[in-house]
C-alpha positions in Angstrom: 0.0 0.0 0.0 1.5 3.3 -1.1 0.4 6.6 0.5 1.6 9.9 -0.7 0.7 13.0 1.3 1.3 16.5 -0.1 0.6 19.9 1.6 0.2 22.9 -0.6 -0.2 26.4 0.7 -2.1 28.6 -1.7 -2.0 32.4 -1.2 -4.4 34.9 -2.6 -3.5 38.5 -3.4 -6.3 40.8 -2.4 -5.8 43.9 -4.5 -6.8 47.1 -2.7 -7.1 50.0 -5.1 -7.2 53.7 -4.3 -7.7 56.7 -6.6 -4.8 57.5 -8.9 -2.1 59.9 -7.5 0.3 61.4 -10.0 3.0 62.1 -7.4 2.9 58.5 -6.1 3.0 57.1 -9.6 6.0 59.3 -10.4 7.6 57.8 -7.2 7.3 54.3 -8.8 4.3 53.2 -6.6 2.4 50.3 -8.3 -0.4 51.3 -10.7 -3.2 49.1 -12.2 -6.4 49.7 -14.1 -9.8 50.1 -12.5 -10.6 46.5 -13.7 -7.3 45.1 -12.3 -5.0 44.9 -15.2 -1.2 45.4 -14.7 0.2 48.8 -15.8 3.6 50.1 -16.5 4.0 53.9 -16.9 6.0 54.7 -20.0 6.0 58.5 -19.7 4.5 61.4 -17.7 5.4 63.9 -20.5 3.5 62.7 -23.6 3.5 65.6 -26.1 -0.4 65.5 -26.0 -1.1 68.1 -23.4 -4.6 66.8 -22.7 -3.4 63.2 -22.1 0.2 63.6 -20.8 0.5 60.1 -19.3 1.5 57.3 -21.6 1.0 53.8 -20.1 1.3 50.2 -21.2 -1.7 48.2 -20.1 -1.3 44.4 -20.0 -4.3 42.4 -21.1 -5.6 38.9 -20.8 -6.2 38.5 -24.5 -3.2 40.3 -25.9 0.2 41.1 -24.6 -0.3 44.8 -24.0 -1.7 48.0 -25.4 -0.3 51.5 -25.0 -2.9 54.1 -23.8 -2.9 57.8 -22.9 -4.4 59.3 -19.8 -5.1 62.7 -18.4 -3.3 63.9 -15.2 -6.0 62.4 -13.0 -5.5 59.0 -14.5 -8.7 59.0 -16.5 -8.9 57.5 -20.0 -11.7 59.9 -20.9 -11.0 63.6 -20.4 -14.5 64.3 -18.9 -13.5 62.1 -15.9 -16.2 59.5 -16.3 -15.2 56.2 -14.9 -14.0 53.5 -17.3 -12.4 50.0 -16.8 -8.9 51.1 -18.0 -8.7 54.2 -15.8 -5.5 54.3 -13.7 -5.7 53.4 -10.0 -3.0 53.1 -7.3 -2.4 49.5 -5.9 -1.7 48.3 -2.4 -1.3 44.6 -2.4 -2.1 42.6 0.7 -1.1 38.9 0.4 -3.1 36.7 2.7 -2.8 32.9 3.1 -6.3 31.9 1.9 -6.4 28.2 2.1 -4.5 24.9 2.7 -4.9 22.0 0.3 -4.0 18.5 1.1 -4.0 15.7 -1.4 -3.7 12.0 -0.4 -3.2 9.3 -3.0 -3.7 5.7 -2.0 -3.7 3.0 -4.7 -5.3 5.0 -7.5 -7.7 6.8 -5.2 -7.3 10.5 -4.8 -8.8 12.3 -1.8 -8.7 16.1 -1.8 -9.9 18.4 1.0 -9.5 22.0 1.7 -9.2 23.9 5.0 -10.1 27.5 4.7 -8.7 30.1 7.1 
């Protein structure tokens, strides 16, 4: 009889977002979109005076797309909210669950203990 026991700790990152702050972004604080996509700021001095922030937004379907934003981090100049608006990120990583798998002669038993 063979018994394999495996413990796996899975962590979940709870993304806490706050309104975009130009000074914090210039200080290399993490930025994401309102809908949670990863963002890298390319430039804060784009020649377009209405949309001076040039950012690379990483998507799930494509590698990335470069977008321009106003100084408040909005994609639209009239400040209406949109999914690709810039937000400041504060990550909090919390252990979310423990998973244990037991294998005994072609039988797999899985159970999860949530914190």
